[in-house]
C-alpha positions in Angstrom: 14.9 -48.5 50.8 12.7 -49.1 53.8 12.9 -47.5 57.1 11.5 -48.7 60.4 11.4 -46.4 63.4 11.2 -47.9 66.9 10.3 -45.5 69.8 10.6 -46.4 73.4 9.6 -44.3 76.4 11.1 -44.7 79.9 9.5 -43.1 82.9 11.7 -42.0 85.8 11.3 -40.4 89.2 7.8 -41.7 90.0 6.5 -41.2 86.5 7.3 -37.4 86.5 9.9 -37.5 83.8 9.7 -39.3 80.5 12.6 -40.0 78.1 11.8 -41.2 74.6 14.4 -42.7 72.4 14.0 -43.2 68.6 16.0 -45.8 66.7 15.8 -46.1 62.9 16.6 -49.2 61.0 17.2 -49.3 57.3 16.4 -52.3 55.1 16.9 -52.8 51.4 14.0 -55.3 50.9 10.4 -55.1 52.0 10.4 -58.6 53.2 13.2 -58.0 55.8 11.5 -54.8 57.0 8.2 -56.7 57.5 9.9 -59.5 59.4 11.6 -57.0 61.7 8.4 -55.0 62.2 6.3 -58.1 63.0 8.9 -59.4 65.4 9.2 -56.1 67.2 5.4 -55.3 66.9 6.0 -52.0 65.1 3.0 -50.5 63.3 4.5 -48.4 60.5 7.1 -49.0 57.8 8.3 -46.0 55.8 9.1 -46.7 52.1 11.4 -44.2 50.5 11.5 -44.7 46.7 13.8 -41.7 46.0 15.7 -39.3 48.1 13.6 -36.3 47.1 10.2 -38.1 47.5 7.9 -38.0 50.5 8.0 -41.4 52.3 5.1 -43.8 51.8 3.6 -45.4 54.9 3.0 -49.1 54.9 1.1 -50.8 57.8 2.0 -54.5 58.1 -0.7 -55.3 60.7 -3.4 -54.5 58.1 -2.3 -57.7 56.3 -0.7 -59.8 59.0 -2.0 -60.8 62.5 -0.6 -59.5 65.7 0.6 -61.9 68.4 -2.6 -61.8 70.5 -4.8 -62.1 67.4 -2.8 -65.2 66.2 -3.0 -66.8 69.7 -6.8 -66.3 69.8 -7.4 -67.6 66.3 -5.0 -70.5 66.6 -6.8 -71.7 69.8 -10.1 -71.7 67.9 -8.8 -73.5 64.8 -5.5 -75.3 65.8 -5.6 -77.8 62.9 -5.3 -75.0 60.3 -2.7 -72.9 62.0 -0.6 -75.3 64.0 -1.4 -78.7 62.3 -2.5 -80.5 65.4 -5.9 -81.1 67.1 -5.2 -79.4 70.4 -2.9 -76.6 71.5 -2.4 -77.7 75.1 1.2 -78.7 74.7 2.2 -76.0 72.2 3.5 -72.5 73.2 1.7 -70.4 70.6 3.7 -67.3 71.4 7.0 -69.0 70.5 5.3 -70.6 67.5 4.3 -67.1 66.3 7.8 -65.9 66.4 9.0 -69.1 64.8 6.7 -68.4 61.8 8.2 -64.9 61.5 11.8 -65.9 61.8 11.5 -68.8 59.4 9.7 -66.5 56.8 6.5 -68.4 56.8 4.3 -65.3 56.8 1.5 -67.0 54.8 0.0 -68.5 58.0 -0.1 -65.0 59.6 -2.1 -63.4 56.9 -5.6 -62.1 57.9 -8.5 -63.7 56.0 -10.5 -60.7 55.1 
């Protein structure tokens, strides 16, 4: 079982009060948790092997690129990432989310 926590903060009354909300999403497979974390730009995935065990932290952005990283790298080397010679007519932000939603995560891996 994999758990992804999403926290959002809202500031009210001229930034004097802050309200934080925490949402937890449970996934049965690691692949679904990674796809959700990449699309929502969430840094940590908690892996819970058993109920009595301490959760294991997994960081998807150590393996995969963030949106800004992908845009920067794809502009430098568009033939490898997009498959065309120039990226003038391509919206790279939408292409990044297309790769995530279509489960083509191989192009988003960092080359370390």
